[in-house]
C-alpha positions in Angstrom: 0.0 0.0 0.0 1.3 3.4 -1.0 1.6 5.8 1.9 1.4 9.5 1.0 2.7 12.2 3.3 0.1 14.9 3.5 0.9 18.6 3.5 -0.8 21.8 2.5 0.2 21.6 -1.2 -1.3 18.0 -1.3 -4.5 19.4 0.3 -4.6 22.2 -2.2 -4.2 19.8 -5.2 -6.9 17.5 -3.8 -9.3 20.4 -3.7 -8.4 21.3 -7.3 -8.9 17.7 -8.4 -12.3 17.7 -6.6 -13.2 21.0 -8.4 -12.0 20.1 -11.9 -12.3 16.3 -11.8 -9.9 13.4 -12.4 -10.0 13.4 -16.2 -6.9 14.1 -18.2 -8.7 17.3 -19.4 -8.5 18.6 -15.9 -4.7 18.8 -16.0 -4.3 22.2 -17.6 -6.8 24.1 -15.3 -5.2 22.4 -12.2 -1.7 23.5 -13.4 -2.9 27.0 -14.1 -4.2 27.4 -10.6 -1.1 26.0 -9.0 1.0 28.4 -11.2 -1.3 31.3 -10.2 -1.0 30.5 -6.5 2.7 29.6 -6.3 4.3 31.2 -9.4 5.6 27.8 -10.5 4.8 24.1 -10.4 7.3 22.3 -8.2 8.5 18.7 -8.7 6.4 17.7 -5.7 3.3 19.3 -7.1 3.9 17.6 -10.4 4.2 14.2 -8.7 1.0 14.8 -6.6 -1.0 16.0 -9.6 0.1 12.9 -11.6 -0.7 10.6 -8.7 -4.2 12.1 -8.1 -5.1 12.2 -11.9 -3.6 8.7 -12.3 -1.3 9.8 -15.1 2.5 9.5 -15.6 4.5 12.4 -14.1 6.2 12.9 -17.5 2.8 13.8 -18.9 2.4 16.6 -16.3 6.0 17.8 -17.0 5.4 17.8 -20.8 2.4 20.0 -20.5 4.3 22.4 -18.3 7.2 22.6 -20.7 4.9 23.0 -23.7 3.1 26.1 -22.4 5.4 29.1 -22.0 3.2 30.6 -19.3 3.7 27.6 -17.0 7.0 27.2 -15.1 8.6 24.2 -13.5 11.2 26.4 -11.8 10.8 29.4 -9.5 10.8 32.8 -11.2 10.7 36.3 -10.0 7.6 37.8 -8.3 6.9 39.7 -11.5 7.2 38.1 -14.9 8.0 40.6 -17.6 7.4 39.2 -21.1 8.2 41.0 -24.3 6.7 40.0 -27.6 9.2 38.8 -30.1 7.3 38.8 -33.3 8.6 40.3 -36.5 6.0 43.1 -36.2 7.5 44.2 -32.8 10.9 43.9 -34.4 9.9 46.3 -37.1 8.4 48.7 -34.5 11.6 49.1 -32.5 11.7 46.1 -30.1 15.5 45.9 -30.0 15.8 49.4 -28.5 13.3 48.4 -25.9 15.2 45.3 -25.1 18.4 47.3 -24.7 16.7 49.7 -22.3 15.1 47.0 -20.2 18.3 45.0 -19.9 20.4 48.1 -19.1 17.8 49.2 -16.4 17.6 45.8 -14.7 21.2 44.7 -15.2 20.1 41.3 -16.5 19.4 39.7 -19.9 16.2 38.1 -21.1 15.9 34.6 -19.6 17.3 35.8 -16.3 15.9 36.9 -12.9 17.1 39.9 -10.8 19.1 39.0 -7.8 16.3 40.2 -5.5 13.9 37.9 -7.3 11.6 40.7 -8.1 11.6 40.5 -11.9 12.1 37.7 -14.4 12.6 38.7 -18.1 11.2 36.4 -20.8 10.2 36.6 -24.4 6.7 35.7 -25.5 6.2 34.3 -29.1 3.1 36.6 -29.5 1.0 38.7 -27.3 -1.7 39.3 -29.9 -1.0 43.0 -30.0 0.7 43.3 -33.4 -1.1 46.5 -34.3 0.2 48.1 -31.2 3.7 46.9 -30.8 6.2 46.6 -29.3 4.1 45.0 -26.6 5.0 43.9 -23.1 3.1 41.8 -20.6 3.9 42.4 -16.9 2.2 39.6 -15.0 -1.3 39.9 -16.4 -1.2 43.5 -17.6 -0.4 44.4 -21.2 1.5 47.5 -22.3 1.6 48.6 -25.9 3.4 51.0 -28.2 6.5 50.8 -26.1 9.4 53.1 -26.3 12.6 52.6 -24.3 11.6 55.4 -22.0 8.1 54.0 -21.5 9.5 50.5 -20.8 11.8 51.9 -18.1 8.9 53.7 -16.5 6.8 50.5 -16.4 9.7 48.6 -14.8 10.1 51.3 -12.2 6.4 51.1 -11.3 6.8 47.3 -10.9 9.8 47.5 -8.6 
């Protein structure tokens, strides 16, 4: 008989499984809620979700790594994503990138030492007519200039 050590994360996942069901289609909404609550989906959470949905842990991990808005590793408290479509390129994205990296002292794909901000690229934010576009957590900013991007970062800090 398998003995499972209970903790608050296990309890939280059990509530989510109760809410969304034990079907394979419940995986993504459960992952989204864990991500929203904890900013990432730990190895332990992945194992518990797999156990409770009766699927292989690699299936859970593959969904997390497929979707860029789900994280298997801790990130900063604020996730700053810059659109990297050709439209944003044509509208001056590279100048925005330079200003953001200079202001924070990190490159895209990195997190500030104080864990406040993680910089990432997004393949498309759906704002091509208003680029360059930036997503800070759940808020979209459009028509960026280097100055506007720095102001946004300062408001996040």
